N, C-alpha and C positions, 0 to 999 in steps of 0.2 A: 210169590219166590220170587226173588231175583233173578235179572236177566243171565243166562251163563255164555260165556264166549270161548270158543276153541282158541288155545293157543298151539299153534303148530311147532314141531320141532325147530324151525329156520328160526322162528321169532325168539325161541327160548336161546337158542345160540347167537343170536346179535343182540340180546340183553348183556351188559355188563355190570358185575356184582362186585362188591367190595370185598367179598369173602371166596375165595376159589373152591373152599369145601361145600358151601352152600350150593354153586352153581353145579360142581360134581353130583350131590346129592339128588339135585333137581333133574339132572339130564338121565340119570340113571335109575329114575322111577318108572315102575311099570304103566304102562297105559297113559304116557304123557300126552297121545292125541286126544285123550277123552276130556270130559269137563273137569275143569280144575278151579272153578271158582273159591272152593273152599281153601285148597291149595294156596293160591294168591292171596287170600286174606290174612292167610298164617305166617305168609313170610312177606307181607308189607306191600305186595304188587297192586292191591284195589286202586290205590291213589294214583299208580305210575299208570296202569293199564287201561282203566274203567272210566277216570276223570278226564272231562274235556280240558286238554290243555290251555293255560289261561298266558294271557300276554304277560312277560316279565316287564316289560316298560312299555308305558303308553305314554304319547305325547303329540302335541300339535304342530304341525310346520304352520308356521305364519307368514305369509308374504312381508317383507320389511316395508314398512309405511314410512314415506318421506314426511318427517314433521313439519317441513315448509309447506304452507299452502298453498295451492295452486292460485295464480291469479284470476281475478273476475274477468270476464269478458270486456269490460269496458276499460279495465286496467290493461291489457295487451296493446303494445305498439308494435307496428310494423317495422319500425327502423328509427334512426336518428331524425328523420323530417318529420316524425309523428310526435305531436307534444301536448301533453296535458296542460290545460290551462286551469290555473285555482283561482284567480281573482281578477280584478280588472287591469292591475297594475302589470301582471303576466301577459294579457291580453294586448295591452297596448307596447310593452317592450318587444313582443314576438312579433308585432307589426311592423315595429320601426328597426329591427335587427333583420327582417327579412330583406330589405332592400329591394330590389326589381323583381326580385322571384314572385312566383304565383303563391298566393296564400287560400287555402281553402280552409273554412270554419266550420265543423260539425258541431251544432248544440244537439246535445242527447238528453236521455234521461236512464237511469239504471233500470229503470222499471218499465221502460218503453220496448214492447215486442218488436214493433217496426225497425228500431234503432237496433235491438240486437241482430235481428235477421241481415241488416243491412250492413252490418258492421265489419264481417269477414272479407265482403267484396270491397270495401272500402282501404282495407287494410293491403289489400292485393294490389289495388290501384296505386297506394303509396308505394308500394315495392317497386311498382311498373314505373312510378316517375319520382325518381329521389331528388329530382331538380324542384319538385314543387313542396312547399311546406305545409302540413296538415294539422290543424290545431283543433283538439278537440277540448268542448265546453260542457261541463256537466250542468244541467240546468238548475238543478238544485242545489249546487253549491254557489252559483252566480245568477240567483235569481233578479236582485236588482239591474245587472248588467243587462241579462236577456230581455227583462223589459223596455230596457233604454233603448236595444237594438230591436223591438218590435219583434221577438221570438213569441210566436202565439201557438204553433204546433211544432210537433217533433215527428221525424228527426228534421232539421233546417239546415241549410247552407247558406254561407256567406263566400263570395269569392274578392279577394281584394288585389290590388299589384301596384306597389309603389306609388309613383306621383299619382297613378288614375284613382287611387283610393278604392272605393267598393265598387265592384263592377257590376255585380247582381246576386240576387237571393233567391232562395226559393225551396220550398219542402218537396222531399223526395222519399220513395221509399224503394224498398229491391226490386219493385216491377218496374220502377220509372227510372232504375239506374241510368238508362243511356243519356238522361239530362246533365248529369255530371261528366258524363263522357263527353257529351258535346258541347257543354260549357270550358272543359280542359282544353277540346281541340281549338276552340275559338280564342281563349286568352293565353294561352302558353305559348304564344309566338314569340319569336327573337323580334326584342326592340331594346330602344336605346333611352335609358332614362331621361327625363327633361326637367327634374327636380326632385327634392325630398320627399320621402314617402307620405303621403296624406293620412293614413291609416284608417280610420272609421268616417271620414270626411267631414259632415256636417253633424253627425252625432256627437253629443257634449257628454262623454260617458267621465269626463273630470267630476264630475256632480257627484256621481257614485262612490269614488273612491278619492277621499279628499288630499290624499297624499301625492296625489299626482297635479303636476302645474299645468294651468290650461293652456294650449297651443297659442301661438302669437295670432292676434287677430280675433279671438272668440270675444264674445260679448257676454 
């Protein structure tokens, strides 16, 4: 036997029917507080009173997805003084255009966990020193050049400055980042240039890039 539900008088008055006569006859019926499941069936209330209410509209709210992909960690730059190097030509041109400014070159690998861990701090340092040029060299994109520069571990750093050429080079991890700070303090002092930039000094990168003329005096 189907479950029966008592329909109180107050609920009956709250219902609105399309036919006033139907409502009048329903209200005037005796024993309206008794079980009325047969009446509900006869007047079509079963679907209204006893069927669980279903949502008339179902939809999902989805967050707007930016179609533009976020840059990968090594593609981010701290500012205009941080430059990506994609070729030997880029590297030599950047050194030449730096003039007497200190240039810090980071050799990194996209797969290198130590490079990734150190990179945010390097970006912060670049922001703190807008007078310094930071060059980023992807090892996998520039293997011949990196081998010529004797880069054997990553991350690896070179320091250059104008006529002094290459000042020093060393490997460095996040735990030893103080080495970079100390080198900056040592080499970023005010000075007057005494000649044209030497770039990479005695290293002959022109053999890597045939399009670059050999510097004067090279054998």
